[in-house]
N, C-alpha and C positions, 0 to 999 in steps of 0.2 A: 093743830094740822102744818105747819111751816118746822114743827122739828120731828112728828112721823115722820114727813118726807127727806125729806132731809136721810133720817136712818134708813127707809129706803133705800134709798140712793145710794147712797156706804153703805150696804147690806152687800146690793148689789150686785155695785163694784166691786168691793173684794171678793165674794162669789164669783163673776169674773176673769179676773187676778187668780182663782188659783184653780182654776179649768184650763191643763195644758193641752191644746191645740194639736200641738206635735206627734212625731211619733220620727224617733230613731228605731233604723234599722241595720241590722250588723251581722256577719258571719260565725256563723256557729263554733262553737268552742272545737267542737272535733273537727272541725279542717275539712281539710279534705280530699278524696277517694279518684283512684281512675277508674275511667269507665273499659270495658273492655282486652285492655293487657297492666293490671295489677302489678307486674313482674317491672317496669320501668314506670311504676309510680310516683317519681320523681324527677322526671325528666321536666317539669313544667311545674312551678313551685307558684301560689296562688290567692291571693291577701289581698278580701275586697274590706274596703275601708268604709266606717263608717258613717250613712246615707241619714237627713236631720233633714224633713219637711213637716209642713200640713197633712193632718191623719189621713184628710175626706180627700187631697190631690189621688187619681188615679195614676198618675207620671211615676217609675224609680229609673232613676239613670245610679248604673253598676258601675261605679268609680275604682279599678283597681289596679296594683301591679301586677305585673308578673315577672315569671325571672324564669331564662333557660337553663337549667343544669346538665342536660347532655353537651356532650361532646360535638353535636351534630345543629346544623341551622333549621329553625322548625316555623312553621306559620302560623298562624291562629285567627283563623278564618268567619268562625261566627260564634255570636252567641246567645240562650235558652234560659227560658226564668219558666221554671216549673212550677205551679203551682196548684191545688187546692179545685182553683175555678182557672184550667187550664194551664195549657203551653204558647209560652210567648215571647216567638222570636225576637231580634232587639230588631230597633226600625233600620230600613236601609238607608242611610244620608243623614243618619240622622246617632250614632255610632262613629265616635273616634279613633279612628286611626286603624282600623276596617278596614281587609287586612291586618294583620303586623307580622313583619319579618323578623324576628330574634336570631341574632346572636348569640353562638355558646357561650355561654356561662355571665350571657347581660340581663337586665332587668331595664324595661317598659312599664309605664304610665297606659292604662285605659279605662274607655269607656261604653258602656250599650249605655240605652234609651230604651224602654220597652214601657208599652203604652196602654195600661192593663184594663180601661174600660166599669174598675170596680175600685175601691175607694182603697189605703192603701190599710187604715188599719185592718180592714176585713180581708185582705190578702192574705198579709206578713202575723193574723195572732199564732196562724199554725204551720210551719216550718219552711219555707220553697226549696226550690233547691234551686245553684243558678250550676250550669252548665258553658262552658269555653271547649269548645271544639279545632283544633289543632290537626299539621299533620307534616309529616317527616317524610321526604319523599310524595312517593306515591302514598302512603296508608293515612287515612285522619283516623286521631283522636278525639278524648273528651276525656277531660277530670270535673270534679264534681263540687262544689261544697253548699248548704245549708245554710239559708238568710234566714231572719229570726225577729221579730221586733223588743224594743232590747227592754228590761225588765226592769 
């Protein structure tokens, strides 16, 4: 009986070690697109860094690097995450660095905090869209990119 209990215990531990309860969320390969005015599609370059956390967590933190490639100053105002479960705005007070003003030809790191209310593994099993809204002068623009679970 002692050998059987040890065998079951060792088998259970090996099974648990083989299961990865984590998830990695990354920017899709198609990169980004300008919303509203595609002629100026290279004004703001968005690079979202891979995010690793527990698969059953409902909080997503979008860490990104943004580059202003235009000749004018621009201000990043807000972020939005569009998923099959709904649209989420970055939580007020939890997003670091917003609003952020970028000088021409400069890069900055930003974070957007999203409390989704559903597990990340369920949210990102289909691609989601991250939109970053910014303005130059009085005109608001947006750039978007797709996010998905790394496979």
